[in-house]
VMD Tcl script that draws the C-alpha trace (Angstrom):
set ca {
  {126.53 108.78 15.85}
  {123.07 107.68 15.19}
  {120.90 109.92 13.17}
  {117.14 109.92 13.38}
  {115.48 109.12 10.11}
  {111.79 109.75 9.43}
  {109.92 107.22 7.25}
  {106.62 108.00 5.55}
  {104.14 105.04 5.87}
  {101.24 106.69 4.08}
  {99.50 104.34 1.59}
  {98.89 105.82 -1.82}
  {95.23 106.38 -2.77}
  {95.48 103.92 -5.66}
  {96.24 101.03 -3.29}
  {93.40 101.96 -0.95}
  {90.95 101.85 -3.89}
  {92.23 98.50 -5.03}
  {91.94 97.03 -1.52}
  {88.37 98.28 -1.20}
  {87.51 96.71 -4.55}
  {89.07 93.43 -3.48}
  {86.97 93.39 -0.31}
  {83.84 94.06 -2.32}
  {84.72 91.31 -4.76}
  {85.44 88.83 -1.96}
  {82.19 89.69 -0.20}
  {80.32 89.40 -3.48}
  {81.88 86.03 -4.21}
  {81.00 84.81 -0.73}
  {77.40 85.97 -1.19}
  {77.20 84.24 -4.56}
  {78.74 81.10 -3.13}
  {76.28 81.06 -0.25}
  {73.45 81.75 -2.65}
  {74.40 78.94 -5.00}
  {75.00 76.57 -2.11}
  {71.54 77.33 -0.76}
  {69.74 75.92 -3.78}
  {69.97 72.44 -5.24}
  {68.19 70.41 -7.90}
  {66.71 66.94 -7.50}
  {66.35 64.85 -10.65}
  {62.92 63.42 -11.61}
  {63.85 59.88 -10.58}
  {65.27 60.92 -7.20}
  {64.23 62.41 -3.87}
  {66.39 64.58 -1.65}
  {67.02 63.81 2.01}
  {67.96 66.99 3.91}
  {70.22 66.45 6.91}
  {71.01 69.31 9.28}
  {74.06 68.80 11.45}
  {73.70 65.04 11.05}
  {69.96 64.93 11.85}
  {67.21 64.14 9.38}
  {65.09 67.19 8.56}
  {62.85 66.44 5.57}
  {62.42 64.68 2.26}
  {62.11 66.97 -0.76}
  {60.59 66.15 -4.13}
  {62.23 66.52 -7.56}
  {62.88 70.03 -8.76}
  {64.61 73.15 -7.39}
  {64.83 73.21 -3.59}
  {66.37 75.34 -0.82}
  {68.60 74.46 2.12}
  {70.57 76.34 4.70}
  {74.07 76.96 3.40}
  {77.02 75.38 5.19}
  {74.64 73.70 7.65}
  {72.35 71.44 5.67}
  {73.50 68.55 3.58}
  {71.47 66.72 0.92}
  {71.55 63.04 0.08}
  {69.93 62.22 -3.26}
  {68.32 58.77 -3.37}
  {67.22 57.25 -6.74}
  {63.80 55.89 -5.74}
  {62.45 55.54 -9.31}
  {65.49 53.80 -10.77}
  {65.98 50.04 -10.86}
  {69.31 49.21 -9.27}
  {71.23 45.96 -9.40}
  {74.02 44.05 -7.72}
  {76.10 41.51 -9.63}
  {77.64 38.43 -8.07}
  {80.42 36.32 -9.56}
  {81.25 38.90 -12.23}
  {81.12 42.62 -12.94}
  {79.98 44.55 -16.00}
  {82.94 46.47 -17.34}
  {81.16 48.10 -20.28}
  {77.45 47.93 -21.07}
  {75.95 48.32 -24.49}
  {75.21 46.26 -27.57}
  {78.30 44.20 -26.86}
  {78.69 44.32 -23.11}
  {81.98 43.35 -21.55}
  {82.23 41.43 -18.28}
  {85.01 40.67 -15.86}
  {85.12 37.34 -14.04}
  {88.59 37.44 -12.52}
  {88.68 38.36 -8.85}
  {85.04 37.48 -8.10}
  {85.19 33.67 -8.01}
  {84.72 33.58 -4.23}
  {81.26 35.11 -4.59}
  {79.96 32.55 -7.07}
  {81.67 29.30 -6.05}
  {79.37 27.40 -3.67}
  {78.60 23.91 -2.39}
  {75.45 22.07 -3.45}
  {73.37 19.65 -1.40}
  {75.08 16.57 -2.87}
  {78.55 17.93 -1.97}
  {79.40 19.16 -5.47}
  {80.70 22.57 -6.45}
  {78.82 24.96 -8.72}
  {79.86 28.33 -10.11}
  {76.68 30.43 -9.84}
  {76.52 33.93 -11.30}
  {73.42 35.98 -10.55}
  {71.98 39.49 -10.44}
  {69.72 41.04 -7.80}
  {67.48 43.81 -9.17}
  {65.88 46.10 -6.60}
  {64.37 49.52 -5.92}
  {64.58 51.85 -2.92}
  {61.06 52.32 -1.55}
  {61.90 53.99 1.77}
  {64.78 56.49 1.51}
  {64.78 57.24 5.25}
  {65.24 53.59 6.20}
  {67.75 53.12 3.41}
  {69.97 55.92 4.77}
  {69.47 55.76 8.53}
  {68.24 52.32 9.64}
  {71.39 50.47 8.49}
  {74.92 51.80 8.34}
  {75.63 50.58 4.79}
  {72.52 49.30 3.02}
  {74.35 48.31 -0.18}
  {76.90 46.16 1.64}
  {74.20 44.63 3.83}
  {72.11 43.74 0.80}
  {75.15 42.14 -0.84}
  {75.82 39.99 2.23}
  {72.14 39.00 2.48}
  {71.98 38.05 -1.20}
  {75.08 35.89 -1.06}
  {73.94 34.14 2.11}
  {70.47 33.47 0.67}
  {71.87 32.04 -2.57}
  {74.25 29.74 -0.73}
  {71.42 28.51 1.49}
  {69.05 27.72 -1.40}
  {71.74 26.13 -3.59}
  {72.93 24.09 -0.61}
  {69.48 22.46 -0.38}
  {69.60 21.11 -3.95}
  {71.67 18.73 -6.02}
  {74.06 20.03 -8.63}
  {71.90 18.64 -11.46}
  {68.86 20.53 -10.19}
  {70.84 23.76 -9.97}
  {72.36 23.33 -13.42}
  {69.20 22.22 -15.26}
  {65.59 21.95 -14.14}
  {65.75 23.78 -10.80}
  {66.97 27.18 -11.97}
  {63.56 28.87 -11.95}
  {62.72 27.54 -8.49}
  {66.09 28.67 -7.16}
  {65.50 32.21 -8.45}
  {62.05 32.46 -6.88}
  {63.10 31.05 -3.52}
  {66.20 33.27 -3.33}
  {64.08 36.33 -4.13}
  {61.56 35.50 -1.42}
  {64.29 34.84 1.14}
  {66.16 38.08 0.37}
  {62.94 40.09 0.56}
  {62.10 38.59 3.96}
  {65.54 39.45 5.34}
  {65.44 42.96 3.84}
  {62.14 43.65 5.58}
  {63.47 42.23 8.83}
  {66.54 44.50 8.70}
  {64.45 47.53 7.55}
  {66.66 48.33 4.58}
  {63.90 50.22 2.75}
  {64.42 48.10 -0.37}
  {62.07 46.05 -2.57}
  {63.56 43.07 -4.40}
  {62.06 42.95 -7.89}
  {63.89 40.03 -9.45}
  {66.74 37.59 -8.98}
  {68.22 36.47 -12.30}
  {70.55 33.51 -12.59}
  {72.92 34.61 -15.31}
  {75.07 31.52 -15.68}
  {75.57 28.31 -13.73}
  {78.55 26.15 -14.56}
  {80.60 23.49 -12.88}
  {84.11 24.51 -11.81}
  {86.70 24.49 -14.58}
  {88.58 21.33 -13.41}
  {85.44 19.17 -13.69}
  {83.71 20.99 -16.54}
  {84.56 18.34 -19.23}
  {82.94 15.60 -17.15}
  {79.83 17.68 -16.59}
  {79.64 18.49 -20.28}
  {79.79 14.78 -21.11}
  {76.97 14.09 -18.64}
  {74.87 16.91 -20.11}
  {75.41 15.61 -23.63}
  {74.32 12.16 -22.52}
  {71.21 13.58 -20.90}
  {70.38 15.58 -24.00}
  {70.82 12.51 -26.16}
  {68.54 10.57 -23.83}
  {65.91 13.29 -24.07}
  {66.23 13.25 -27.86}
  {65.72 9.49 -28.01}
  {62.76 9.72 -25.64}
  {61.18 12.41 -27.79}
  {61.74 10.35 -30.94}
  {60.17 7.31 -29.26}
  {57.19 9.40 -28.19}
  {56.83 10.73 -31.72}
  {56.85 7.19 -33.14}
  {54.38 6.12 -30.49}
  {52.06 9.01 -31.30}
  {52.29 8.21 -34.99}
  {51.86 4.40 -34.88}
  {49.57 3.76 -31.92}
  {46.69 6.03 -32.99}
  {46.77 4.58 -36.49}
  {46.74 1.02 -35.12}
  {43.90 1.93 -32.81}
  {42.00 3.42 -35.72}
  {42.52 0.31 -37.81}
  {41.44 -1.90 -34.91}
  {38.35 0.23 -34.37}
  {37.56 0.05 -38.08}
  {37.90 -3.75 -38.05}
  {35.69 -4.00 -34.99}
  {33.05 -1.79 -36.57}
  {33.11 -3.85 -39.77}
  {32.73 -7.05 -37.77}
  {29.89 -5.56 -35.78}
  {28.23 -4.40 -39.00}
  {28.63 -7.84 -40.57}
  {27.27 -9.49 -37.44}
  {24.30 -7.13 -37.41}
  {23.65 -7.87 -41.11}
  {23.75 -11.63 -40.60}
  {21.54 -11.40 -37.56}
  {19.03 -9.22 -39.38}
  {19.03 -11.55 -42.39}
  {18.58 -14.56 -40.15}
  {15.77 -12.89 -38.27}
  {14.16 -11.99 -41.60}
  {14.39 -15.56 -42.83}
  {12.95 -16.83 -39.58}
  {10.09 -14.35 -39.84}
  {9.46 -15.34 -43.46}
  {9.54 -19.03 -42.56}
  {7.12 -18.44 -39.70}
  {4.80 -16.58 -42.04}
  {4.96 -19.41 -44.59}
  {4.37 -21.96 -41.88}
  {1.34 -20.05 -40.67}
  {-0.10 -19.97 -44.19}
  {0.80 -23.65 -44.66}
  {-1.15 -24.58 -41.55}
  {-4.17 -22.74 -42.92}
  {-4.06 -24.31 -46.47}
  {-1.33 -26.91 -46.93}
  {-2.12 -27.83 -50.54}
  {-2.38 -24.27 -51.77}
  {0.82 -23.36 -49.96}
  {2.68 -26.32 -51.48}
  {1.47 -25.37 -54.94}
  {2.46 -21.74 -54.49}
  {5.89 -22.67 -53.16}
  {6.41 -25.04 -56.06}
  {5.44 -22.44 -58.64}
  {7.65 -19.77 -57.03}
  {10.57 -22.16 -56.91}
  {10.11 -23.19 -60.54}
  {9.84 -19.54 -61.55}
  {13.21 -18.94 -60.01}
  {14.91 -22.11 -61.32}
  {13.61 -22.50 -64.90}
  {15.17 -19.26 -66.28}
  {18.60 -20.54 -65.23}
  {18.21 -23.94 -67.06}
  {18.74 -22.83 -70.69}
  {16.91 -25.07 -73.28}
  {14.08 -26.96 -71.62}
  {11.78 -29.87 -72.51}
  {8.56 -29.94 -70.56}
  {6.47 -33.13 -70.55}
  {3.78 -34.59 -68.46}
  {4.07 -37.51 -66.12}
  {3.45 -40.17 -68.82}
  {5.84 -38.58 -71.28}
  {3.44 -38.91 -74.24}
  {3.94 -35.35 -75.44}
  {7.72 -35.42 -75.81}
  {7.83 -36.12 -79.57}
  {5.44 -33.37 -80.60}
  {7.52 -30.95 -78.64}
  {10.73 -32.19 -80.26}
  {9.09 -32.01 -83.69}
  {8.04 -28.42 -83.03}
  {11.57 -27.46 -82.06}
  {13.04 -29.21 -85.14}
  {10.52 -27.55 -87.48}
  {11.33 -24.21 -85.87}
  {15.02 -24.74 -86.49}
  {14.42 -25.70 -90.15}
  {12.17 -22.74 -90.73}
  {14.73 -20.30 -89.37}
  {17.46 -21.94 -91.46}
  {15.46 -21.69 -94.70}
  {14.68 -18.08 -94.03}
  {18.33 -17.36 -93.55}
  {19.18 -19.09 -96.85}
  {16.54 -17.16 -98.78}
  {17.79 -13.96 -97.37}
  {21.26 -14.79 -98.50}
  {20.06 -15.48 -102.11}
}
mol new
graphics top color blue
foreach p $ca { graphics top sphere $p radius 0.5 }
foreach p [lrange $ca 0 end-1] q [lrange $ca 1 end] { graphics top cylinder $p $q radius 0.2 }
display resetview
């Protein structure tokens, strides 16, 4: 026989108090959560893009900002930071001794040159975001699009040049042309990006043919060394030879000028003498004779002068002999 049993479902006061406190705590936590989710901070080098239910609302500046909780979302875009994309390698650890990884990225850097050779080109694209709205909303994935554009531009520019140009003298031109081409495509696609620099990190031939390329480079370097040595010898010898030739020419010109001037002086002197001779022939003859004798006689040493008949030779000889005797006797007396 069933018996009715009465059960008491009354909740004790202690449990009611605890449940009320739990509700208050939950409500308080929800309010705090909504409050914290309503405010966000944008770093100094970023801007915030506020999106409400998938639609662009506004761009906010760095600092503390407000948004509607659970409705608005914020995308932070680093507009003041220089960003980069690496091709052919990746930086594993940056610092004083950076570490790089090459494995797995060969397909990005291996490309065909204009003379149908292969080159392993590693490069870096450095860029900034100048239009956050275009960067986020004009293209589905701006980073991936920029990567594809950069690789296509590099392959196009390298494909227009020989492998020697890419490996040696054409590196600077390749960088500039790739940068200009990427920037043109970025503007066409409205990526909101400015390309600041394209840096060719390393350009090498593929590993199977690297020894042959190294031998060619060594030969080219040796050729350049020999050319520079030849130019140095040329610059050292040729100017000196030219200087010596110029000096010889100047000496010859000076000697020629001296001879010409002397000859012209003699001609002028002869003309003057001839003019005076025409005026007084006898006087001029006498003067020329006396001047000539004045120049010749001092060079003759001991001289005997006589007239045309020769009658005065002996007296002159006697005078010289007496002079010699007199000087000898004086010397003897002095000695006694």
